[in-house]
Backbone of each chain as ProteinMPNN parsed JSONL, in Angstrom:
{"seq_chain_A": "XXXXXXXXXXXXXXXXXXXXXXXXXXXXXXXXXXXXXXXXXXXXXXXXXXXXXXXXXXXXXXXXXXXXXXXXXXXXXXXXXXXXXXXXXXXXXXXXXXXXX", "coords_chain_A": {"N_chain_A": [[95.508, 123.848, 88.723], [96.412, 120.521, 88.156], [98.387, 117.922, 89.761], [100.837, 115.507, 88.717], [101.153, 112.264, 89.652], [103.577, 109.832, 89.986], [103.56, 106.466, 90.126], [105.735, 104.172, 90.86], [106.604, 101.898, 92.08], [105.644, 98.687, 93.422], [102.512, 98.635, 94.921], [100.342, 97.725, 97.648], [96.768, 97.656, 98.241], [96.19, 98.92, 100.653], [98.476, 100.487, 101.143], [98.311, 102.119, 98.9], [95.904, 103.393, 99.386], [96.577, 104.925, 101.633], [98.486, 106.582, 100.469], [96.86, 107.957, 98.643], [95.193, 109.296, 100.372], [96.852, 111.253, 101.311], [97.059, 113.051, 99.285], [96.801, 116.381, 98.301], [95.107, 117.414, 96.435], [92.382, 115.866, 95.237], [91.729, 115.497, 92.637], [93.953, 114.98, 91.215], [96.209, 113.492, 88.784], [97.049, 110.085, 88.54], [99.669, 108.127, 87.706], [100.517, 104.902, 86.817], [103.491, 103.183, 86.454], [106.45, 101.369, 85.305], [107.471, 99.038, 87.829], [105.279, 99.687, 89.304], [103.04, 99.182, 87.834], [102.453, 96.539, 88.282], [100.953, 96.543, 90.559], [98.361, 96.892, 89.729], [97.623, 94.448, 88.827], [96.759, 93.065, 90.947], [94.038, 91.541, 92.676], [92.869, 93.184, 94.491], [92.942, 95.692, 93.37], [90.875, 95.758, 91.682], [88.649, 96.121, 93.012], [85.645, 97.229, 94.788], [86.407, 98.964, 96.751], [88.774, 100.117, 95.739], [87.688, 101.48, 93.588], [86.112, 103.322, 94.927], [88.048, 104.796, 96.306], [89.414, 106.033, 94.234], [87.597, 107.594, 92.947], [87.462, 110.336, 92.299], [89.803, 110.829, 91.01], [92.103, 110.662, 88.186], [93.129, 107.701, 86.807], [95.959, 106.473, 85.395], [97.862, 104.523, 83.05], [100.859, 103.301, 81.584], [100.686, 102.383, 78.311], [102.511, 101.02, 76.573], [104.158, 99.755, 78.395], [102.42, 98.004, 79.642], [101.843, 96.32, 77.5], [104.365, 95.297, 76.949], [104.75, 93.651, 79.119], [102.786, 91.876, 78.662], [100.278, 92.103, 79.871], [98.198, 93.655, 79.203], [95.659, 92.824, 78.431], [94.729, 91.734, 80.728], [94.605, 93.749, 82.618], [92.097, 95.357, 82.245], [90.155, 97.742, 82.614], [87.545, 99.941, 83.227], [88.064, 102.137, 84.741], [90.669, 102.752, 84.43], [92.926, 104.473, 82.443], [94.657, 103.86, 79.519], [97.703, 105.137, 78.435], [99.96, 106.537, 75.98], [103.563, 106.954, 75.527], [103.894, 109.472, 74.414], [101.566, 110.782, 75.214], [102.055, 110.739, 77.916], [104.106, 112.595, 78.074], [102.634, 114.855, 77.357], [100.832, 115.018, 79.543], [102.716, 115.507, 81.516], [103.64, 118.047, 80.833], [101.362, 119.537, 81.158], [100.893, 119.399, 83.817], [101.136, 120.822, 87.099], [103.206, 120.071, 88.798], [105.336, 117.15, 89.177], [105.164, 114.195, 91.098], [107.032, 111.652, 92.457], [106.527, 108.361, 93.549]], "CA_chain_A": [[96.307, 122.935, 87.901], [96.623, 119.284, 88.919], [99.729, 117.342, 89.796], [100.95, 114.147, 88.167], [101.839, 111.387, 90.608], [104.148, 108.661, 89.316], [103.63, 105.323, 91.048], [106.737, 103.363, 90.156], [106.878, 100.649, 92.803], [104.414, 97.918, 93.63], [101.749, 99.004, 96.115], [99.092, 97.015, 97.912], [95.682, 98.63, 98.287], [96.292, 99.694, 101.9], [99.508, 101.511, 100.89], [97.78, 103.048, 97.902], [94.867, 104.168, 100.061], [97.278, 105.919, 102.463], [99.074, 107.559, 99.534], [95.785, 108.774, 98.082], [94.687, 110.155, 101.45], [97.81, 112.346, 101.499], [97.026, 113.983, 98.155], [96.099, 117.624, 98.623], [94.059, 117.583, 95.429], [91.878, 114.531, 94.872], [91.566, 115.426, 91.174], [95.255, 114.758, 90.592], [96.375, 112.315, 87.922], [97.938, 109.072, 89.111], [100.179, 107.291, 86.609], [101.244, 103.683, 87.194], [104.508, 102.794, 85.471], [107.489, 100.44, 85.787], [106.901, 97.98, 88.666], [103.998, 100.141, 89.837], [102.0, 98.557, 87.015], [102.107, 95.233, 88.851], [99.906, 96.765, 91.574], [97.049, 96.8, 89.089], [97.301, 93.028, 88.609], [96.183, 92.523, 92.174], [92.569, 91.527, 92.733], [92.471, 94.33, 95.327], [92.821, 96.894, 92.545], [89.668, 95.656, 90.868], [87.593, 96.021, 94.018], [84.804, 98.4, 95.03], [87.19, 99.886, 97.585], [89.669, 100.853, 94.838], [86.834, 102.396, 92.802], [85.703, 104.416, 95.821], [89.226, 105.622, 96.613], [89.869, 106.783, 93.061], [86.41, 108.133, 92.263], [87.674, 111.699, 91.802], [91.123, 110.938, 90.366], [92.321, 109.969, 86.916], [94.123, 106.64, 86.944], [96.605, 106.286, 84.097], [98.906, 103.504, 83.004], [101.578, 103.368, 80.305], [100.23, 101.312, 77.418], [103.653, 100.237, 76.082], [104.677, 98.901, 79.469], [101.449, 96.911, 79.809], [102.014, 95.384, 76.372], [105.666, 94.631, 77.107], [104.593, 92.601, 80.126], [101.673, 91.029, 78.205], [99.174, 92.126, 80.834], [97.236, 94.668, 78.751], [94.309, 92.237, 78.397], [94.337, 91.406, 82.112], [94.231, 95.017, 83.255], [91.146, 95.97, 81.327], [89.262, 98.291, 83.621], [87.057, 101.233, 82.719], [88.592, 103.215, 85.594], [92.082, 102.977, 84.131], [93.132, 104.939, 81.072], [95.977, 103.528, 78.968], [98.263, 106.266, 77.671], [101.235, 106.304, 75.295], [104.654, 107.803, 76.027], [103.64, 110.846, 73.953], [100.547, 111.35, 76.11], [102.76, 110.921, 79.193], [104.793, 113.889, 77.961], [101.587, 115.887, 77.407], [100.385, 115.138, 80.941], [103.817, 116.117, 82.284], [103.696, 119.477, 80.516], [100.141, 120.189, 81.65], [100.811, 119.301, 85.285], [101.839, 121.846, 87.871], [104.46, 119.389, 89.119], [105.25, 115.688, 89.229], [105.626, 113.617, 92.357], [107.35, 110.239, 92.246], [106.332, 107.556, 94.766]], "C_chain_A": [[96.658, 121.699, 88.725], [98.091, 118.846, 88.88], [99.685, 115.945, 89.166], [101.775, 113.309, 89.132], [102.308, 110.122, 89.891], [104.3, 107.537, 90.336], [104.505, 104.261, 90.394], [107.109, 102.073, 90.872], [105.554, 99.977, 93.123], [103.777, 98.282, 94.977], [100.671, 97.95, 96.361], [98.013, 98.079, 98.128], [95.748, 99.499, 99.543], [97.325, 100.816, 101.733], [98.977, 102.583, 99.94], [96.724, 103.967, 98.522], [95.489, 105.272, 100.923], [97.894, 107.006, 101.579], [97.99, 108.526, 99.046], [95.239, 109.744, 99.126], [95.586, 111.372, 101.653], [97.782, 113.364, 100.355], [96.216, 115.219, 98.534], [94.911, 117.81, 97.682], [93.606, 116.216, 94.942], [91.647, 114.389, 93.363], [92.886, 115.183, 90.447], [95.26, 113.505, 89.714], [97.392, 111.366, 88.548], [98.378, 108.129, 88.004], [100.974, 106.106, 87.16], [102.24, 103.353, 86.08], [105.579, 101.937, 86.137], [106.856, 99.365, 86.686], [105.586, 98.395, 89.331], [102.823, 99.512, 89.1], [101.524, 97.235, 87.631], [101.048, 95.357, 89.946], [98.535, 96.476, 90.973], [96.649, 95.37, 88.755], [96.571, 92.429, 89.807], [94.658, 92.567, 92.125], [92.046, 92.701, 93.552], [92.181, 95.572, 94.471], [91.677, 96.786, 91.533], [88.444, 95.654, 91.786], [86.773, 97.311, 94.11], [85.578, 99.446, 95.816], [88.115, 100.748, 96.721], [88.862, 101.889, 94.046], [86.416, 103.591, 93.651], [86.861, 105.383, 96.082], [89.532, 106.568, 95.454], [88.736, 107.487, 92.307], [86.669, 109.503, 91.625], [88.976, 111.856, 91.016], [91.12, 110.277, 88.994], [93.439, 108.951, 87.116], [94.66, 106.333, 85.551], [97.629, 105.162, 84.182], [99.565, 103.553, 81.624], [101.279, 102.133, 79.452], [101.389, 100.41, 76.978], [104.185, 99.283, 77.151], [103.72, 97.744, 79.782], [101.659, 95.86, 78.731], [103.331, 94.624, 76.491], [105.553, 93.472, 78.082], [103.451, 91.634, 79.787], [100.536, 90.97, 79.224], [98.121, 93.17, 80.443], [95.814, 94.129, 78.709], [93.803, 91.955, 79.811], [93.858, 92.668, 82.829], [93.336, 95.781, 82.289], [90.005, 96.504, 82.18], [88.826, 99.676, 83.156], [87.572, 102.428, 83.533], [89.999, 103.63, 85.185], [92.254, 103.35, 82.665], [94.557, 104.585, 80.626], [96.488, 104.713, 78.149], [99.611, 105.882, 77.054], [102.318, 107.168, 75.944], [104.434, 109.269, 75.63], [102.608, 111.531, 74.857], [101.131, 111.596, 77.506], [103.465, 112.288, 79.19], [103.771, 115.035, 78.044], [101.11, 116.124, 78.841], [101.455, 115.843, 81.783], [103.829, 117.63, 82.086], [102.498, 120.231, 81.091], [100.054, 120.202, 83.176], [101.632, 120.393, 85.948], [103.196, 121.304, 88.311], [104.229, 117.881, 89.14], [105.818, 115.206, 90.561], [105.856, 112.13, 92.123], [107.251, 109.482, 93.568], [107.04, 106.227, 94.641]], "O_chain_A": [[97.141, 121.811, 89.852], [98.897, 119.332, 88.087], [98.637, 115.303, 89.099], [102.941, 113.605, 89.395], [101.51, 109.426, 89.263], [105.073, 107.648, 91.288], [104.069, 103.547, 89.491], [107.846, 101.248, 90.331], [104.494, 100.602, 93.101], [104.426, 98.24, 96.022], [100.148, 97.354, 95.42], [98.319, 99.27, 98.19], [95.4, 100.679, 99.502], [97.08, 101.954, 102.132], [99.168, 103.781, 100.15], [96.663, 105.159, 98.22], [95.002, 106.402, 100.948], [97.831, 108.193, 101.9], [98.178, 109.742, 99.038], [94.87, 110.874, 98.803], [95.122, 112.413, 102.119], [98.409, 114.419, 100.447], [95.091, 115.115, 99.023], [93.853, 118.298, 98.08], [94.373, 115.493, 94.305], [91.397, 113.289, 92.871], [92.935, 115.18, 89.217], [94.443, 112.598, 89.875], [98.449, 111.784, 89.02], [97.558, 107.414, 87.428], [101.965, 106.279, 87.869], [101.868, 103.259, 84.91], [105.614, 101.796, 87.359], [105.802, 98.831, 86.34], [104.864, 97.551, 89.861], [101.745, 99.332, 89.668], [100.355, 96.865, 87.518], [100.33, 94.398, 90.231], [97.665, 95.894, 91.622], [95.49, 95.099, 88.44], [95.867, 91.426, 89.693], [94.068, 93.51, 91.598], [90.925, 93.162, 93.342], [91.311, 96.382, 94.79], [91.54, 97.626, 90.644], [87.353, 95.242, 91.391], [87.164, 98.349, 93.575], [85.435, 100.648, 95.591], [88.231, 101.954, 96.937], [89.299, 103.025, 93.861], [86.369, 104.723, 93.171], [86.691, 106.602, 96.082], [89.862, 107.737, 95.655], [88.91, 107.918, 91.167], [86.158, 109.796, 90.544], [89.22, 112.907, 90.423], [90.262, 109.452, 88.68], [94.544, 109.293, 87.535], [93.905, 105.978, 84.646], [98.187, 104.886, 85.244], [98.902, 103.816, 80.62], [101.582, 101.002, 79.831], [101.27, 99.185, 77.005], [104.604, 98.164, 76.857], [104.152, 96.648, 80.139], [101.654, 94.661, 79.009], [103.398, 93.438, 76.168], [106.185, 92.431, 77.896], [103.185, 90.692, 80.534], [99.912, 89.926, 79.416], [97.26, 93.524, 81.249], [94.861, 94.878, 78.926], [92.597, 91.941, 80.057], [92.854, 92.66, 83.541], [93.765, 96.717, 81.615], [89.02, 95.811, 82.434], [89.655, 100.486, 82.74], [87.525, 103.572, 83.079], [90.469, 104.712, 85.539], [91.793, 102.645, 81.768], [95.533, 104.962, 81.275], [95.785, 105.225, 77.278], [100.307, 105.001, 77.559], [102.029, 108.004, 76.8], [104.741, 110.184, 76.394], [102.757, 112.699, 75.217], [100.746, 112.545, 78.19], [103.421, 113.028, 80.173], [104.005, 116.046, 78.707], [100.998, 117.263, 79.295], [101.143, 116.663, 82.647], [104.004, 118.394, 83.035], [102.601, 121.401, 81.46], [99.244, 120.927, 83.754], [102.667, 120.826, 85.44], [104.211, 121.994, 88.209], [103.094, 117.404, 89.124], [106.805, 115.735, 91.072], [104.965, 111.429, 91.642], [107.815, 109.902, 94.578], [106.992, 105.413, 95.563]]}, "seq_chain_B": "XXXXXXXXXXXXXXXXXXXXXXXXXXXXXXXXXXXXXXXXXXXXXXXXXXXXXXXXXXXXXXXXXXXXXXXXXXXXXXXXXXXXXXXXXXXXXXXXXXXXXXXXXXXXXXXXXXXXXXXXXXXXXXX", "coords_chain_B": {"N_chain_B": [[121.17, 67.085, 73.767], [121.831, 66.218, 77.012], [122.618, 67.179, 80.135], [122.243, 66.31, 82.643], [121.538, 63.661, 83.288], [122.523, 61.703, 84.984], [121.952, 61.694, 88.168], [123.716, 61.314, 90.332], [124.76, 62.41, 92.655], [122.547, 63.455, 93.808], [121.78, 65.942, 94.851], [119.67, 68.51, 95.855], [118.499, 71.596, 94.721], [116.729, 74.449, 95.417], [115.475, 77.321, 93.899], [114.297, 80.447, 94.548], [112.293, 82.902, 93.157], [111.245, 86.154, 93.465], [110.685, 88.603, 92.378], [109.83, 90.877, 89.683], [111.184, 90.702, 86.346], [111.623, 93.026, 84.975], [112.651, 95.102, 86.383], [115.114, 94.505, 87.321], [117.975, 92.23, 87.373], [117.392, 89.815, 88.477], [115.896, 87.557, 87.652], [117.264, 86.504, 85.42], [119.704, 85.945, 86.621], [118.904, 84.028, 88.451], [118.073, 81.939, 86.776], [120.492, 81.433, 85.477], [121.991, 80.53, 87.651], [120.54, 78.23, 88.199], [121.12, 76.732, 85.893], [123.856, 76.316, 86.174], [123.9, 74.746, 88.509], [122.457, 72.523, 87.575], [124.208, 71.625, 85.622], [126.096, 70.477, 87.18], [124.902, 68.163, 87.909], [122.867, 68.49, 89.772], [119.562, 68.426, 91.163], [117.128, 70.704, 90.208], [114.777, 73.102, 91.259], [112.874, 75.697, 90.075], [111.294, 78.235, 91.61], [108.573, 80.344, 91.627], [107.349, 83.18, 93.169], [105.155, 85.694, 94.664], [105.484, 88.878, 93.019], [107.232, 87.804, 91.281], [106.079, 85.836, 89.767], [105.175, 87.023, 87.478], [107.197, 86.966, 85.666], [106.822, 84.738, 84.158], [104.78, 85.035, 82.385], [103.281, 84.483, 79.261], [103.91, 85.476, 75.814], [105.171, 87.97, 76.137], [106.455, 91.167, 75.231], [109.068, 92.54, 75.398], [110.676, 94.148, 73.911], [109.296, 96.415, 73.327], [109.788, 98.144, 75.338], [112.412, 98.521, 75.048], [113.864, 96.311, 76.022], [114.996, 92.921, 76.761], [113.348, 89.822, 76.0], [113.003, 88.049, 78.707], [111.789, 85.681, 79.35], [112.274, 83.948, 77.335], [114.658, 82.669, 77.853], [114.03, 80.487, 79.291], [113.376, 78.483, 77.605], [115.376, 76.668, 76.921], [115.778, 75.111, 79.143], [114.877, 72.498, 79.595], [116.702, 70.883, 78.336], [118.667, 70.701, 80.132], [117.62, 69.162, 82.042], [116.009, 70.616, 83.757], [112.991, 70.734, 84.713], [111.165, 71.546, 86.464], [109.413, 74.122, 86.878], [107.956, 76.265, 88.862], [104.956, 77.747, 90.063], [103.688, 79.565, 92.766], [100.622, 78.83, 94.177], [99.173, 80.477, 95.972], [100.28, 83.001, 95.543], [99.475, 83.429, 92.946], [96.718, 83.512, 93.317], [96.307, 86.0, 94.41], [96.311, 87.722, 92.354], [94.942, 88.898, 89.183], [95.586, 87.127, 87.308], [95.514, 84.078, 85.368], [95.984, 80.521, 84.991], [96.196, 80.089, 82.27], [97.5, 82.308, 81.318], [100.17, 81.897, 81.493], [103.398, 80.516, 80.451], [103.572, 77.244, 78.939], [104.998, 75.294, 80.329], [104.855, 75.547, 83.092], [104.262, 74.595, 86.528], [101.701, 74.503, 88.92], [101.804, 74.932, 92.333], [100.821, 74.536, 95.758], [101.477, 76.635, 98.653], [102.046, 75.012, 100.822], [102.874, 72.655, 99.599], [105.153, 73.592, 98.33], [106.647, 74.336, 100.539], [107.217, 71.812, 101.514], [108.835, 70.848, 99.456], [110.957, 72.584, 99.81], [111.845, 71.852, 102.318], [112.926, 69.407, 101.757], [115.04, 70.063, 100.209], [118.559, 70.439, 99.567], [119.869, 72.801, 99.207], [118.743, 76.132, 99.432], [117.895, 78.915, 97.707], [117.144, 82.267, 97.714], [116.199, 84.737, 95.531]], "CA_chain_B": [[122.188, 67.131, 74.821], [121.314, 66.232, 78.36], [123.78, 67.23, 81.003], [121.937, 65.956, 84.018], [120.866, 62.364, 83.35], [122.988, 60.946, 86.129], [121.845, 62.512, 89.375], [124.357, 60.44, 91.312], [124.952, 63.092, 93.936], [121.196, 63.659, 94.327], [121.671, 67.196, 95.586], [118.511, 69.279, 95.373], [118.618, 73.039, 94.938], [115.53, 75.226, 95.087], [115.761, 78.741, 93.693], [113.028, 81.175, 94.678], [112.337, 84.214, 92.495], [110.077, 86.866, 94.003], [110.513, 89.932, 91.776], [109.681, 90.958, 88.23], [112.467, 90.837, 85.65], [111.753, 94.305, 84.278], [113.309, 96.11, 87.219], [116.416, 94.035, 87.8], [118.452, 91.038, 86.659], [117.18, 88.661, 89.36], [115.372, 86.398, 86.929], [118.348, 85.935, 84.624], [120.697, 85.39, 87.552], [118.325, 82.808, 89.021], [118.131, 80.887, 85.75], [121.916, 81.111, 85.307], [122.372, 79.698, 88.797], [119.914, 76.922, 87.98], [121.864, 76.026, 84.839], [125.142, 75.883, 86.747], [123.604, 73.623, 89.417], [122.067, 71.37, 86.754], [125.416, 71.131, 84.943], [126.785, 69.638, 88.163], [124.004, 67.054, 88.225], [121.939, 68.729, 90.87], [118.157, 68.602, 90.799], [116.823, 72.129, 90.407], [113.407, 73.604, 91.17], [112.742, 77.159, 90.002], [110.014, 78.498, 92.27], [108.208, 81.755, 91.428], [106.368, 83.655, 94.146], [104.86, 87.144, 94.67], [105.469, 89.436, 91.659], [108.11, 86.971, 90.455], [105.295, 84.999, 88.844], [104.943, 87.749, 86.212], [108.267, 86.603, 84.729], [106.432, 83.555, 83.392], [103.65, 85.335, 81.496], [103.658, 84.26, 77.865], [103.691, 86.541, 74.808], [105.719, 89.274, 76.518], [107.169, 91.832, 74.13], [109.913, 93.484, 76.133], [111.32, 95.086, 72.978], [108.532, 97.67, 73.336], [110.414, 99.039, 76.32], [113.852, 98.398, 74.801], [114.435, 95.289, 76.895], [114.998, 91.593, 76.155], [112.36, 88.9, 76.548], [113.706, 87.138, 79.621], [111.111, 84.388, 79.422], [112.847, 83.085, 76.284], [115.788, 81.871, 78.344], [113.514, 79.259, 79.911], [113.103, 77.473, 76.578], [116.41, 75.646, 76.856], [116.021, 74.475, 80.435], [114.602, 71.056, 79.579], [117.917, 70.181, 77.909], [119.491, 70.552, 81.337], [116.77, 68.436, 82.982], [115.274, 71.477, 84.69], [111.615, 70.75, 84.224], [110.268, 71.984, 87.529], [109.222, 75.579, 86.952], [106.787, 76.198, 89.755], [104.296, 78.983, 90.508], [102.967, 79.375, 94.029], [99.174, 79.039, 94.009], [98.702, 81.606, 96.785], [100.697, 84.238, 94.858], [98.6, 83.539, 91.772], [95.363, 83.859, 93.767], [96.243, 87.425, 94.757], [96.3, 88.506, 91.117], [93.886, 88.59, 88.218], [96.156, 86.208, 86.315], [95.041, 82.695, 85.391], [96.983, 79.571, 84.502], [96.32, 80.229, 80.811], [98.368, 83.444, 80.985], [101.578, 81.548, 81.67], [103.99, 79.558, 79.507], [102.984, 75.923, 79.147], [105.77, 74.356, 81.14], [104.808, 75.811, 84.532], [103.425, 73.774, 87.402], [101.157, 75.293, 90.035], [101.838, 74.185, 93.602], [100.42, 75.337, 96.916], [102.58, 77.018, 99.548], [102.384, 73.846, 101.649], [103.658, 71.742, 98.745], [106.47, 74.217, 98.115], [107.369, 74.198, 101.818], [107.726, 70.434, 101.584], [109.972, 70.793, 98.53], [112.072, 73.318, 100.419], [112.37, 71.048, 103.432], [113.703, 68.296, 101.195], [116.154, 70.567, 99.394], [119.854, 70.632, 100.238], [120.185, 74.224, 99.137], [117.598, 76.988, 99.147], [118.421, 80.239, 97.372], [116.089, 83.237, 97.415], [116.78, 85.832, 94.736]], "C_chain_B": [[121.507, 67.147, 76.186], [122.487, 66.162, 79.311], [123.499, 66.696, 82.393], [121.255, 64.612, 84.172], [121.26, 61.594, 84.606], [122.983, 61.834, 87.368], [122.488, 61.769, 90.543], [124.506, 61.125, 92.673], [123.619, 63.405, 94.612], [121.069, 64.904, 95.21], [120.531, 68.01, 94.985], [118.681, 70.749, 95.728], [117.318, 73.72, 94.5], [115.893, 76.701, 94.99], [114.428, 79.491, 93.662], [113.181, 82.581, 94.088], [111.069, 84.981, 92.891], [109.856, 88.249, 93.372], [110.435, 89.852, 90.252], [111.029, 91.223, 87.559], [112.669, 92.206, 85.022], [112.537, 95.336, 85.095], [114.719, 95.706, 87.633], [116.821, 92.781, 87.023], [118.246, 89.764, 87.475], [116.814, 87.392, 88.586], [116.491, 85.704, 86.146], [119.402, 85.283, 85.529], [120.194, 84.083, 88.159], [118.415, 81.655, 88.025], [119.582, 80.467, 85.511], [122.402, 80.2, 86.436], [121.799, 78.29, 88.642], [120.672, 76.092, 86.956], [123.201, 75.505, 85.368], [124.926, 74.661, 87.655], [123.274, 72.366, 88.618], [123.272, 70.772, 86.047], [126.255, 70.273, 85.876], [125.861, 68.563, 88.736], [123.133, 67.259, 89.453], [120.515, 68.806, 90.333], [117.76, 70.034, 91.157], [115.317, 72.372, 90.295], [113.466, 75.123, 91.1], [111.343, 77.51, 90.501], [109.704, 79.995, 92.206], [107.096, 82.128, 92.4], [106.187, 85.169, 93.998], [104.895, 87.69, 93.229], [106.448, 88.713, 90.74], [107.338, 86.13, 89.45], [105.074, 85.699, 87.502], [106.058, 87.495, 85.195], [107.823, 85.512, 83.764], [105.218, 83.785, 82.493], [104.1, 85.18, 80.048], [103.335, 85.488, 77.011], [104.155, 87.922, 75.263], [106.469, 89.865, 75.323], [108.019, 92.953, 74.72], [110.598, 94.496, 75.212], [110.57, 96.42, 72.92], [109.063, 98.652, 74.368], [111.936, 98.879, 76.266], [114.535, 97.426, 75.751], [114.436, 93.957, 76.138], [113.921, 90.737, 76.801], [113.048, 87.848, 77.41], [113.089, 85.741, 79.61], [111.674, 83.411, 78.393], [113.983, 82.21, 76.811], [115.327, 80.587, 79.02], [113.376, 78.125, 78.894], [114.125, 76.342, 76.569], [116.585, 74.83, 78.125], [115.812, 72.964, 80.422], [115.821, 70.248, 79.137], [118.87, 69.958, 79.078], [118.719, 69.803, 82.43], [116.159, 69.322, 84.057], [113.846, 71.566, 84.166], [110.621, 71.106, 85.324], [110.286, 73.51, 87.641], [107.877, 75.774, 87.644], [106.274, 77.596, 90.102], [103.545, 78.68, 91.798], [101.496, 79.755, 93.838], [98.69, 80.295, 94.742], [99.106, 82.956, 96.154], [99.802, 84.498, 93.653], [97.209, 84.025, 92.178], [95.204, 85.341, 94.097], [96.168, 88.323, 93.525], [95.091, 88.149, 90.255], [94.404, 87.681, 87.109], [95.564, 84.81, 86.485], [96.131, 81.809, 84.801], [97.241, 79.752, 83.01], [97.218, 81.401, 80.4], [99.85, 83.068, 80.982], [102.073, 80.588, 80.579], [103.576, 78.141, 79.916], [103.699, 75.067, 80.184], [105.653, 74.573, 82.656], [103.904, 74.818, 85.271], [102.951, 74.655, 88.553], [101.189, 74.425, 91.293], [101.451, 75.117, 94.754], [101.644, 75.657, 97.768], [103.019, 75.83, 100.389], [103.235, 72.855, 100.852], [105.065, 72.287, 98.518], [107.302, 74.144, 99.398], [107.981, 72.81, 101.954], [108.937, 70.261, 100.666], [111.212, 71.454, 99.152], [112.7, 72.546, 101.579], [113.269, 69.925, 102.933], [114.917, 68.76, 100.389], [117.436, 70.673, 100.224], [120.228, 72.106, 100.281], [118.924, 75.005, 98.762], [118.133, 78.398, 98.911], [117.242, 81.146, 97.027], [116.709, 84.437, 96.721], [115.744, 86.925, 94.53]], "O_chain_B": [[120.687, 68.023, 76.459], [123.257, 65.202, 79.296], [124.398, 66.631, 83.232], [120.465, 64.43, 85.099], [120.432, 60.917, 85.216], [123.901, 62.625, 87.583], [121.884, 61.614, 91.604], [124.39, 60.48, 93.716], [123.559, 63.598, 95.827], [120.332, 64.903, 96.197], [120.441, 68.176, 93.768], [118.966, 71.102, 96.872], [116.876, 73.576, 93.36], [116.534, 77.257, 95.882], [113.552, 79.197, 92.849], [114.073, 83.34, 94.468], [109.955, 84.504, 92.673], [108.953, 88.98, 93.778], [110.904, 88.899, 89.63], [111.9, 91.881, 88.128], [113.774, 92.522, 84.58], [113.026, 96.325, 84.549], [115.437, 96.503, 88.237], [116.103, 92.331, 86.131], [118.866, 88.74, 87.188], [117.349, 86.312, 88.834], [116.643, 84.484, 86.202], [119.918, 84.206, 85.227], [120.967, 83.145, 88.357], [118.787, 80.538, 88.384], [119.867, 79.28, 85.358], [123.125, 79.231, 86.205], [122.47, 77.295, 88.914], [120.846, 74.886, 87.133], [123.618, 74.393, 85.045], [125.664, 73.679, 87.582], [123.748, 71.276, 88.939], [123.359, 69.554, 85.886], [127.036, 69.436, 85.421], [126.014, 68.12, 89.874], [122.716, 66.296, 90.095], [120.293, 69.203, 89.19], [118.023, 70.51, 92.261], [114.668, 71.906, 89.358], [114.048, 75.764, 91.975], [110.34, 77.133, 89.895], [110.491, 80.815, 92.681], [106.047, 81.485, 92.45], [106.955, 85.835, 93.304], [104.391, 87.037, 92.316], [106.485, 88.987, 89.541], [107.872, 85.754, 88.406], [104.815, 85.037, 86.497], [105.893, 87.772, 84.007], [108.383, 85.376, 82.676], [104.689, 82.841, 81.907], [105.156, 85.676, 79.655], [102.605, 86.392, 77.419], [103.604, 88.934, 74.831], [107.041, 89.137, 74.512], [107.725, 94.138, 74.562], [111.042, 95.555, 75.655], [111.136, 97.436, 72.516], [108.813, 99.854, 74.277], [112.643, 99.066, 77.255], [115.643, 97.679, 76.226], [113.939, 93.873, 75.015], [113.611, 90.891, 77.982], [113.605, 86.877, 76.898], [113.778, 84.745, 79.831], [111.567, 82.196, 78.557], [114.239, 81.132, 76.274], [116.135, 79.699, 79.292], [113.271, 76.956, 79.266], [113.794, 75.199, 76.252], [117.445, 73.951, 78.184], [116.486, 72.233, 81.148], [115.97, 69.083, 79.506], [119.77, 69.122, 79.008], [119.115, 69.811, 83.595], [115.827, 68.846, 85.143], [113.539, 72.373, 83.289], [109.407, 70.988, 85.151], [111.066, 74.093, 88.394], [106.818, 75.487, 87.087], [107.052, 78.504, 90.394], [102.854, 77.667, 91.906], [101.176, 80.858, 93.396], [97.902, 81.074, 94.205], [98.356, 83.928, 96.23], [99.421, 85.636, 93.378], [96.597, 84.838, 91.485], [94.095, 85.873, 94.066], [95.985, 89.534, 93.64], [94.331, 87.23, 90.559], [93.737, 87.489, 86.093], [95.169, 84.411, 87.58], [97.081, 82.297, 84.189], [98.368, 79.587, 82.543], [97.65, 81.472, 79.25], [100.687, 83.842, 80.517], [101.284, 79.944, 79.887], [103.273, 77.877, 81.079], [103.085, 74.223, 80.837], [106.29, 73.855, 83.426], [102.938, 74.287, 84.724], [103.717, 75.456, 89.091], [100.659, 73.314, 91.303], [101.719, 76.318, 94.723], [102.699, 75.04, 97.628], [104.209, 75.649, 100.646], [104.197, 72.29, 101.372], [106.041, 71.537, 98.515], [108.512, 73.919, 99.35], [109.101, 72.648, 102.439], [109.926, 69.625, 101.03], [112.334, 70.961, 99.039], [113.912, 72.581, 101.791], [114.238, 69.542, 103.589], [115.722, 67.944, 99.943], [117.398, 70.959, 101.421], [120.817, 72.592, 101.247], [118.15, 74.594, 97.897], [118.743, 79.0, 99.795], [116.44, 80.825, 96.15], [117.623, 85.073, 97.246], [116.031, 87.935, 93.888]]}, "name": "protein", "num_of_chains": 2, "seq": "XXXXXXXXXXXXXXXXXXXXXXXXXXXXXXXXXXXXXXXXXXXXXXXXXXXXXXXXXXXXXXXXXXXXXXXXXXXXXXXXXXXXXXXXXXXXXXXXXXXXXXXXXXXXXXXXXXXXXXXXXXXXXXXXXXXXXXXXXXXXXXXXXXXXXXXXXXXXXXXXXXXXXXXXXXXXXXXXXXXXXXXXXXXXXXXXXXXXXXXXXXXXXXXXXXXXXXXXXXXXXXXXXXXX"}
C-alpha cells in the first residue's frame, strides 16, 4: 500500500529531488497543494530531470487550487494528474499513511 | 479623485512583495501600505519578485478555494497615482508564465533596473 505525500510549500527541483530520494517507496503518490503548487510553475519542473525523478511516482495536483490561481492552463503536463477534492479524499483513504512536507 | 497630483515632498517608497497571496495577507498589506503612502503624496512602486509575481495573474477565481480575489484591489490604484506595478524579469524567467498571463497594468523590469529604482527610493519595504 502506497503513501500519500503532501507537498504544501514551494520547492525547487534540487529540494524536490532530495525529498524524492528519501521516499522508501518510489511508487508513492505525491500531491502538490497550497503553495506547493507554485513549484510546478517553475521551468525546472518541466525538465527532463523532473521526468526522470518522478518516472515511477504519481504526481497529483489539486484542480480547484490550480483554477483558483488561474494557472491550470500553464501547468499542463502529461506527467501531472489534476484531481478534485473528492479524489483527494479517495487517495487519502486508500493510502497507508499521509506525510506532509 | 486623485489624491497624489502634487508630489511636493517627492518621497519615493518602493514596496517589494515576494510571496503568493493565497498563503498569507502580505499582498493586501503591501497594497494598503502603498495606498497610505500615496495618500501622503509619496511616489509608490509596487515591485513583485519570486512567487510574489503570481499575485498579478489575471482571471484568478479565488472563490473556488473560499478566498477573495486579491488582484481586484489593484484596480483602484490608478486613482491614487500608483501606476508602477512592476514584475522582475528574472523572477518571470524562472517560471512558465508569460507577460500575457498577467493583468494589463504591469511593467516588466530587469533586476538591474529595479536595483536602480531601489537606490533612488527614500524608503524600501520588503513584505
